N, C-alpha and C positions, 0 to 999 in steps of 0.2 A: 338392203345387203349389198356392196360393193362387190364384184366377180373379178375385176383387175386391179391393181396398183402400179402406178407408172411413177418411177425413181429418177431424174436427172443427179447423176454424181458427176463428181468434180475429178479429173486423172490427173494426179500428181504429177507424173511425167511429162503430159504434153499440154497440160492448163486447159484442156478442153473439158466439154460435158458429154458423158456416155448416158445411155438410158436402158433402165431394167425395168423389167415389165415383171409384176410377180401375178401367177395364177394357181390357185387362188390368193386371192389380195391377201390372206393371211399368211400365205406362205412364209417359211425362212429363206427359200433360194429364190434368185430367178428363175421363170421359166423361159424370158429370152435377154439377152445382153446384147447391145450396139457396140461398135467400135466408136471411142471417141474423136467425137466431129463436129461438136456443138461450142459455138464461143460464149452462148449464156445458157442458162435454164429456160428461161422462155421460147428458146429456138428449139430447144429438146423436147421439150413439151407441145408444143404449136405443131411440129414435125411428126412427133409420134401421131396425135389426132387426129391428122388429116391424112396419114397412112392407112389407121385404122379406119377412120370415114370412108377413103377411097375403096378401101376394101368391102365396105359394109354397102354401099351404092354400088359394087358392080356386081351385075348378077351371075354373070362366068365366073365368078371366084367362090361366091356360096357354094357349101355343103349341099350334096344329093342327098337325102333320105329321109 
């Protein structure tokens, strides 16, 4: 079962892609939306995964409890 859903969306005005992250994955509205700053869908997805991975691998950013 997926916990999040990541979608790259083309911004019609700028011609760039932005990312929407849905949590839970089945949510109708995004939990997080970025600014349009990516030239391709692949760039948006790769950067988003890299950001999530770097946070998961940084013990200082993990929640305590």
